C-alpha positions as protocol buffer text, in pm:
chain_id: "A"
residue {
  index: 1
  type: UNK
  ca { x: 5830 y: -2595 z: 1868 }
}
residue {
  index: 2
  type: UNK
  ca { x: 6177 y: -2607 z: 2011 }
}
residue {
  index: 3
  type: UNK
  ca { x: 6369 y: -2472 z: 2308 }
}
residue {
  index: 4
  type: UNK
  ca { x: 6741 y: -2413 z: 2245 }
}
residue {
  index: 5
  type: UNK
  ca { x: 6695 y: -2601 z: 1917 }
}
residue {
  index: 6
  type: UNK
  ca { x: 6565 y: -2914 z: 2092 }
}
residue {
  index: 7
  type: UNK
  ca { x: 6226 y: -3067 z: 2152 }
}
residue {
  index: 8
  type: UNK
  ca { x: 6084 y: -2978 z: 2498 }
}
residue {
  index: 9
  type: UNK
  ca { x: 6026 y: -3345 z: 2587 }
}
residue {
  index: 10
  type: UNK
  ca { x: 6392 y: -3421 z: 2517 }
}
residue {
  index: 11
  type: UNK
  ca { x: 6505 y: -3136 z: 2742 }
}
residue {
  index: 12
  type: UNK
  ca { x: 6271 y: -3247 z: 3021 }
}
residue {
  index: 13
  type: UNK
  ca { x: 6405 y: -3602 z: 2993 }
}
residue {
  index: 14
  type: UNK
  ca { x: 6762 y: -3472 z: 3009 }
}
residue {
  index: 15
  type: UNK
  ca { x: 6682 y: -3259 z: 3316 }
}
residue {
  index: 16
  type: UNK
  ca { x: 6523 y: -3559 z: 3490 }
}
residue {
  index: 17
  type: UNK
  ca { x: 6821 y: -3781 z: 3411 }
}
residue {
  index: 18
  type: UNK
  ca { x: 7067 y: -3514 z: 3525 }
}
residue {
  index: 19
  type: UNK
  ca { x: 6878 y: -3474 z: 3851 }
}
residue {
  index: 20
  type: UNK
  ca { x: 6879 y: -3849 z: 3916 }
}
residue {
  index: 21
  type: UNK
  ca { x: 7250 y: -3864 z: 3831 }
}
residue {
  index: 22
  type: UNK
  ca { x: 7318 y: -3578 z: 4071 }
}
residue {
  index: 23
  type: UNK
  ca { x: 7125 y: -3756 z: 4346 }
}
residue {
  index: 24
  type: UNK
  ca { x: 7323 y: -4074 z: 4280 }
}
residue {
  index: 25
  type: UNK
  ca { x: 7646 y: -3880 z: 4329 }
}
residue {
  index: 26
  type: UNK
  ca { x: 7555 y: -3700 z: 4650 }
}
residue {
  index: 27
  type: UNK
  ca { x: 7303 y: -3427 z: 4568 }
}
residue {
  index: 28
  type: UNK
  ca { x: 7079 y: -3423 z: 4875 }
}
residue {
  index: 29
  type: UNK
  ca { x: 6729 y: -3448 z: 4724 }
}
residue {
  index: 30
  type: UNK
  ca { x: 6471 y: -3712 z: 4801 }
}
residue {
  index: 31
  type: UNK
  ca { x: 6267 y: -3896 z: 4540 }
}
residue {
  index: 32
  type: UNK
  ca { x: 5969 y: -3675 z: 4626 }
}
residue {
  index: 33
  type: UNK
  ca { x: 6175 y: -3361 z: 4580 }
}
residue {
  index: 34
  type: UNK
  ca { x: 6305 y: -3489 z: 4247 }
}
residue {
  index: 35
  type: UNK
  ca { x: 5947 y: -3544 z: 4135 }
}
residue {
  index: 36
  type: UNK
  ca { x: 5850 y: -3194 z: 4244 }
}
residue {
  index: 37
  type: UNK
  ca { x: 6145 y: -3039 z: 4058 }
}
residue {
  index: 38
  type: UNK
  ca { x: 6052 y: -3230 z: 3744 }
}
residue {
  index: 39
  type: UNK
  ca { x: 5691 y: -3118 z: 3785 }
}
residue {
  index: 40
  type: UNK
  ca { x: 5794 y: -2751 z: 3805 }
}
residue {
  index: 41
  type: UNK
  ca { x: 6017 y: -2789 z: 3499 }
}
residue {
  index: 42
  type: UNK
  ca { x: 5731 y: -2951 z: 3306 }
}
residue {
  index: 43
  type: UNK
  ca { x: 5495 y: -2670 z: 3410 }
}
residue {
  index: 44
  type: UNK
  ca { x: 5752 y: -2409 z: 3302 }
}
residue {
  index: 45
  type: UNK
  ca { x: 5779 y: -2577 z: 2960 }
}
residue {
  index: 46
  type: UNK
  ca { x: 5398 y: -2570 z: 2946 }
}
residue {
  index: 47
  type: UNK
  ca { x: 5405 y: -2193 z: 3002 }
}
residue {
  index: 48
  type: UNK
  ca { x: 5668 y: -2153 z: 2732 }
}
residue {
  index: 49
  type: UNK
  ca { x: 5462 y: -2359 z: 2487 }
}
residue {
  index: 50
  type: UNK
  ca { x: 5149 y: -2157 z: 2569 }
}
residue {
  index: 51
  type: UNK
  ca { x: 5339 y: -1834 z: 2494 }
}
residue {
  index: 52
  type: UNK
  ca { x: 5480 y: -1965 z: 2166 }
}
residue {
  index: 53
  type: UNK
  ca { x: 5159 y: -2132 z: 2048 }
}
residue {
  index: 54
  type: UNK
  ca { x: 4949 y: -1823 z: 2127 }
}
residue {
  index: 55
  type: UNK
  ca { x: 4647 y: -2043 z: 2178 }
}
residue {
  index: 56
  type: UNK
  ca { x: 4494 y: -1857 z: 2471 }
}
residue {
  index: 57
  type: UNK
  ca { x: 4607 y: -2113 z: 2728 }
}
residue {
  index: 58
  type: UNK
  ca { x: 4866 y: -1891 z: 2898 }
}
residue {
  index: 59
  type: UNK
  ca { x: 4650 y: -1821 z: 3204 }
}
residue {
  index: 60
  type: UNK
  ca { x: 4589 y: -2191 z: 3266 }
}
residue {
  index: 61
  type: UNK
  ca { x: 4958 y: -2271 z: 3214 }
}
residue {
  index: 62
  type: UNK
  ca { x: 5060 y: -2000 z: 3461 }
}
residue {
  index: 63
  type: UNK
  ca { x: 4813 y: -2133 z: 3718 }
}
residue {
  index: 64
  type: UNK
  ca { x: 4958 y: -2482 z: 3680 }
}
residue {
  index: 65
  type: UNK
  ca { x: 5309 y: -2339 z: 3720 }
}
residue {
  index: 66
  type: UNK
  ca { x: 5200 y: -2161 z: 4039 }
}
residue {
  index: 67
  type: UNK
  ca { x: 5051 y: -2484 z: 4177 }
}
residue {
  index: 68
  type: UNK
  ca { x: 5367 y: -2676 z: 4089 }
}
residue {
  index: 69
  type: UNK
  ca { x: 5578 y: -2405 z: 4254 }
}
residue {
  index: 70
  type: UNK
  ca { x: 5369 y: -2421 z: 4571 }
}
residue {
  index: 71
  type: UNK
  ca { x: 5410 y: -2799 z: 4582 }
}
residue {
  index: 72
  type: UNK
  ca { x: 5784 y: -2760 z: 4532 }
}
residue {
  index: 73
  type: UNK
  ca { x: 5816 y: -2511 z: 4819 }
}
residue {
  index: 74
  type: UNK
  ca { x: 5613 y: -2733 z: 5049 }
}
residue {
  index: 75
  type: UNK
  ca { x: 5819 y: -3034 z: 4941 }
}
residue {
  index: 76
  type: UNK
  ca { x: 6135 y: -2850 z: 5039 }
}
residue {
  index: 77
  type: UNK
  ca { x: 6004 y: -2760 z: 5383 }
}
residue {
  index: 78
  type: UNK
  ca { x: 5778 y: -2455 z: 5356 }
}
residue {
  index: 79
  type: UNK
  ca { x: 5566 y: -2484 z: 5669 }
}
residue {
  index: 80
  type: UNK
  ca { x: 5239 y: -2320 z: 5563 }
}
residue {
  index: 81
  type: UNK
  ca { x: 4897 y: -2443 z: 5664 }
}
residue {
  index: 82
  type: UNK
  ca { x: 4664 y: -2563 z: 5392 }
}
residue {
  index: 83
  type: UNK
  ca { x: 4452 y: -2253 z: 5456 }
}
residue {
  index: 84
  type: UNK
  ca { x: 4747 y: -2020 z: 5386 }
}
residue {
  index: 85
  type: UNK
  ca { x: 4841 y: -2216 z: 5076 }
}
residue {
  index: 86
  type: UNK
  ca { x: 4481 y: -2196 z: 4958 }
}
residue {
  index: 87
  type: UNK
  ca { x: 4469 y: -1820 z: 5014 }
}
residue {
  index: 88
  type: UNK
  ca { x: 4789 y: -1767 z: 4814 }
}
residue {
  index: 89
  type: UNK
  ca { x: 4663 y: -1985 z: 4530 }
}
residue {
  index: 90
  type: UNK
  ca { x: 4326 y: -1802 z: 4535 }
}
residue {
  index: 91
  type: UNK
  ca { x: 4511 y: -1471 z: 4508 }
}
residue {
  index: 92
  type: UNK
  ca { x: 4712 y: -1605 z: 4213 }
}
residue {
  index: 93
  type: UNK
  ca { x: 4390 y: -1725 z: 4046 }
}
residue {
  index: 94
  type: UNK
  ca { x: 4223 y: -1387 z: 4104 }
}
residue {
  index: 95
  type: UNK
  ca { x: 4520 y: -1200 z: 3960 }
}
residue {
  index: 96
  type: UNK
  ca { x: 4528 y: -1427 z: 3656 }
}
residue {
  index: 97
  type: UNK
  ca { x: 4154 y: -1381 z: 3605 }
}
residue {
  index: 98
  type: UNK
  ca { x: 4191 y: -1002 z: 3613 }
}
residue {
  index: 99
  type: UNK
  ca { x: 4486 y: -1015 z: 3374 }
}
residue {
  index: 100
  type: UNK
  ca { x: 4332 y: -1269 z: 3138 }
}
residue {
  index: 101
  type: UNK
  ca { x: 4012 y: -1064 z: 3107 }
}
residue {
  index: 102
  type: UNK
  ca { x: 4216 y: -796 z: 2929 }
}
residue {
  index: 103
  type: UNK
  ca { x: 4369 y: -1054 z: 2693 }
}
residue {
  index: 104
  type: UNK
  ca { x: 4053 y: -1228 z: 2569 }
}
residue {
  index: 105
  type: UNK
  ca { x: 3805 y: -1098 z: 2315 }
}
residue {
  index: 106
  type: UNK
  ca { x: 3464 y: -1250 z: 2251 }
}
residue {
  index: 107
  type: UNK
  ca { x: 3428 y: -1448 z: 1929 }
}
residue {
  index: 108
  type: UNK
  ca { x: 3270 y: -1283 z: 1628 }
}
residue {
  index: 109
  type: UNK
  ca { x: 2915 y: -1402 z: 1566 }
}
residue {
  index: 110
  type: UNK
  ca { x: 2922 y: -1632 z: 1266 }
}
residue {
  index: 111
  type: UNK
  ca { x: 2578 y: -1788 z: 1243 }
}
residue {
  index: 112
  type: UNK
  ca { x: 2257 y: -1614 z: 1147 }
}
residue {
  index: 113
  type: UNK
  ca { x: 2105 y: -1700 z: 1485 }
}
residue {
  index: 114
  type: UNK
  ca { x: 2397 y: -1532 z: 1665 }
}
residue {
  index: 115
  type: UNK
  ca { x: 2372 y: -1221 z: 1446 }
}
residue {
  index: 116
  type: UNK
  ca { x: 2003 y: -1156 z: 1511 }
}
residue {
  index: 117
  type: UNK
  ca { x: 1794 y: -1105 z: 1819 }
}
residue {
  index: 118
  type: UNK
  ca { x: 1434 y: -1202 z: 1885 }
}
residue {
  index: 119
  type: UNK
  ca { x: 1400 y: -876 z: 2075 }
}
residue {
  index: 120
  type: UNK
  ca { x: 1390 y: -587 z: 1829 }
}
residue {
  index: 121
  type: UNK
  ca { x: 1521 y: -254 z: 1941 }
}
residue {
  index: 122
  type: UNK
  ca { x: 1239 y: -2 z: 1981 }
}
residue {
  index: 123
  type: UNK
  ca { x: 1275 y: 296 z: 1749 }
}
residue {
  index: 124
  type: UNK
  ca { x: 1138 y: 643 z: 1807 }
}
residue {
  index: 125
  type: UNK
  ca { x: 763 y: 641 z: 1834 }
}
residue {
  index: 126
  type: UNK
  ca { x: 494 y: 901 z: 1758 }
}
residue {
  index: 127
  type: UNK
  ca { x: 685 y: 1203 z: 1645 }
}
């Protein structure tokens, strides 16, 4: 799977190197902020891969992106209490759970045990 014709790991490495180069030449970001930016970029690539792979992991990838985004905002000075951050992340998780429920279907029963039930349905009696 490629992004802009390149491997995602190569693009993430380039973004990390470009960020470090920018910091070396005057871009005002700390080492912690650089790490947080790289984390958000990695999470965004994870979302992209989940969309392309269609493996059912999109909800988890979006949750990880939301957590990385929250860490990035806090790293750049967002002054929210841990309780407020937790409430926002809980709301994101609840939304994703509601959305994902519409995207997932139960597996088709494949074994004989799964296709039968020990409880037989009662038919009409004594007509």
